[in-house]
C-alpha positions in Angstrom: 71.0 103.6 76.5 72.0 106.1 79.2 74.2 109.0 78.3 76.6 109.7 81.2 78.9 112.6 82.0 81.0 113.1 85.1 82.9 116.4 85.4 84.9 118.1 88.1 86.7 121.5 88.5 90.4 120.5 88.5 92.2 118.4 86.0 94.2 116.5 88.6 93.6 112.7 88.8 92.2 111.5 92.1 91.3 108.0 93.2 87.7 108.9 94.4 86.7 110.6 91.1 88.1 108.0 88.8 86.7 105.3 91.0 83.3 107.0 90.7 83.6 107.1 86.9 84.5 103.4 86.6 81.6 102.4 88.9 79.2 104.4 86.8 80.0 102.0 83.9 78.4 99.1 85.8 81.4 96.9 84.8 83.4 95.0 87.4 86.7 95.9 85.8 86.1 98.6 83.2 88.3 99.8 80.3 89.2 103.4 81.3 90.9 105.6 78.8 92.8 108.8 79.5 92.9 111.4 76.7 95.7 113.9 77.5 95.5 116.0 74.3 95.1 119.3 76.1 98.5 118.9 77.9 100.3 117.8 74.7 100.3 114.2 75.9 102.4 115.1 78.9 104.2 112.0 80.1 104.1 113.1 83.8 100.4 113.5 83.6 100.0 110.1 82.0 102.2 108.6 84.7 100.0 110.0 87.4 97.0 108.5 85.7 98.5 105.1 85.8 99.5 105.6 89.5 95.8 106.3 90.3 94.6 103.4 88.2 96.9 101.0 90.0 94.7 101.6 93.0 91.5 100.8 91.1 89.9 97.7 89.5 90.3 99.0 85.9 92.1 98.3 82.6 94.0 101.5 82.0 94.5 102.9 78.5 95.8 106.2 77.1 94.9 107.7 73.7 97.8 109.8 72.5 97.4 112.1 69.5 101.1 113.0 69.1 101.9 109.9 67.2 103.1 108.8 63.8 100.2 107.0 62.2 102.4 104.2 60.9 103.4 103.3 64.5 99.7 102.5 65.4 97.6 99.7 64.1 94.3 101.1 65.6 92.4 104.3 64.7 91.3 106.8 67.3 87.8 105.7 66.7 88.6 102.0 67.2 90.3 102.8 70.5 87.4 104.9 71.8 84.8 102.3 70.8 86.6 99.7 73.0 86.3 101.8 76.2 83.7 101.8 79.0 84.8 105.2 80.3 86.9 108.1 79.0 88.5 110.8 81.1 89.9 113.9 79.5 92.7 115.9 81.1 93.3 119.6 81.7 95.4 122.0 79.6 94.7 124.0 76.5 91.0 123.6 75.7 91.1 125.5 72.4 94.0 123.5 71.0 92.6 120.2 72.2 89.2 120.8 70.5 91.0 121.9 67.2 93.0 118.7 67.1 90.0 116.6 67.9 88.0 118.2 65.1 90.9 117.7 62.6 91.3 114.0 63.6 87.6 113.2 63.9 88.0 112.4 67.6 85.1 114.8 68.5 82.7 112.7 66.3 84.0 109.5 67.8 83.4 110.8 71.3 79.9 111.9 70.5 79.1 108.5 69.1 80.5 106.7 72.1 78.6 109.0 74.4 75.4 108.2 72.6 76.2 104.5 73.0 76.7 104.6 76.7 80.4 105.2 77.3 80.8 107.3 80.4 82.6 110.6 79.6 84.3 113.0 82.0 87.2 114.9 83.2 88.3 118.1 84.8 89.4 121.6 83.7 89.7 121.4 79.9 88.3 117.9 80.4 85.1 119.3 81.9 84.7 122.4 79.8 84.8 120.7 76.5 81.5 118.9 76.9 79.4 122.1 77.3 78.3 124.8 74.9 81.0 127.2 76.1 82.9 128.8 79.0 86.0 130.8 79.8 89.5 129.4 79.1 93.1 130.5 79.5 93.9 128.8 76.2 94.7 132.2 74.5 97.4 134.6 75.7 96.9 137.5 78.1 93.5 136.9 79.6 90.6 134.5 80.0 88.4 134.3 76.9 85.4 132.4 75.7 85.7 129.1 74.0 82.9 127.0 72.5 82.6 123.4 73.4 81.0 120.3 71.9 77.5 120.8 73.3 77.0 117.4 74.7 75.2 119.4 77.3 73.7 122.7 76.0 74.7 124.8 79.0 77.8 126.7 79.9 80.5 125.6 82.4 83.1 127.1 84.7 85.8 124.9 86.2 88.3 126.1 88.9 85.4 128.1 90.4 87.0 128.6 93.8 90.7 128.4 93.0 91.3 131.1 90.3 90.1 134.6 91.4 89.1 135.8 87.9 86.9 132.8 87.0 83.9 133.4 89.2 83.3 137.2 88.4 84.0 136.7 84.7 81.6 133.8 84.5 78.9 135.9 86.2 79.6 138.8 83.8 79.4 136.7 80.7 76.1 135.2 81.8 74.7 138.6 82.6 75.7 140.1 79.2 74.5 137.1 77.3 77.9 135.9 76.0 77.4 132.7 77.9 74.2 130.8 78.7 73.2 129.7 82.2 75.3 126.7 83.3 77.2 124.8 85.9 80.2 125.7 88.0 82.5 123.4 89.9 85.1 124.1 92.6 88.3 122.2 92.0 87.5 119.3 94.3 83.8 119.1 93.4 82.1 117.0 90.7 78.7 116.6 89.0 77.2 113.4 87.5 74.8 113.9 84.6 72.6 111.2 83.1 70.8 112.1 79.9 72.0 115.7 80.3 70.4 116.1 83.8 72.3 116.4 87.1 71.7 113.2 89.2 74.4 113.6 91.8 76.9 116.1 93.2 80.0 114.9 95.0 83.1 116.4 96.5 86.4 115.5 98.1 85.8 117.7 101.1 83.3 120.0 102.8 84.9 123.2 101.3 84.3 122.4 97.6 80.9 122.6 95.9 79.1 122.7 92.6 76.5 125.3 91.5 73.8 126.0 88.9 74.5 129.6 87.9 71.9 131.7 86.1 70.6 135.3 85.7 67.4 136.6 87.2 66.2 140.2 86.9 69.7 141.4 86.1 71.3 139.6 89.0 73.3 136.4 89.2 71.8 133.5 91.2 74.1 130.7 92.4 72.0 127.6 93.3 74.1 125.3 95.4 73.8 121.7 94.3 73.9 119.7 97.5 76.3 116.8 97.4 78.0 113.9 99.2 81.7 113.8 100.3 83.5 110.9 98.8 87.1 111.9 99.5 
C-alpha cells in the first residue's frame, strides 16, 4: 500500500492543488475531506473549500471538531476511514495538534495514511506531518512546534512570503534545533510517496520547493525542480 502526502506552502484552497490530490487517489470521483481544526472550523474557510470542490470531480466532506457529540452519529475515526484524500487547513498548528491528540484524530490519520489515504494541506496543514518546524501558534514570535512525524524531516511553509521564516529556518537547522527538511513557497507543492519526494509542482514560475540542510556550517538549499500546473 502506497503512503502518499501532498503538501504546499500556503493554506489557501486552489483548484490545481486539490485536483492534484484527488487524482493521486486513483479514484474517478474520490471522497475528499477538509479538516479545518487549525482555523477553529472557520465557516468562510469551509465555504471556500466547497467552492473549489464544485469545480472538481469529488465528493466533498468536512470534519469539524467543534461539535456536540450527541449531534453526530459517526466518530472522527469512522469519517476519516471513509475518505480517499484528506486536506488539512491553515491556522494554529499547536492548538490543532493538541485537539487531535485529545480526540484521537492523530491516531486515526496515521492509520488512514498507512492504509493508502492521500494526506495533505498547506501552512499548518503541511507542517503537521513532519517532525517539526516554526509556527506562529504562540504569541510574540515564531517558535518551534513538533509534528506527527509521518515524515521524519523538518518543514517550513510560507518560505517566500513571510520574511522571518527563511532565516529562522536556516538558523534552527544550523544550531540543531531542527533537522534538515523541506521548504515550500506559498504556491509550490511537494508530493511524497512512501516518505520520498516523487514530484514538485507549483502554480507559477516564481514559487519553488527546496531541500534545506547544513553542510560544513553553512546552509544549502537544493532546488527541487518542478512542473507548473496553475
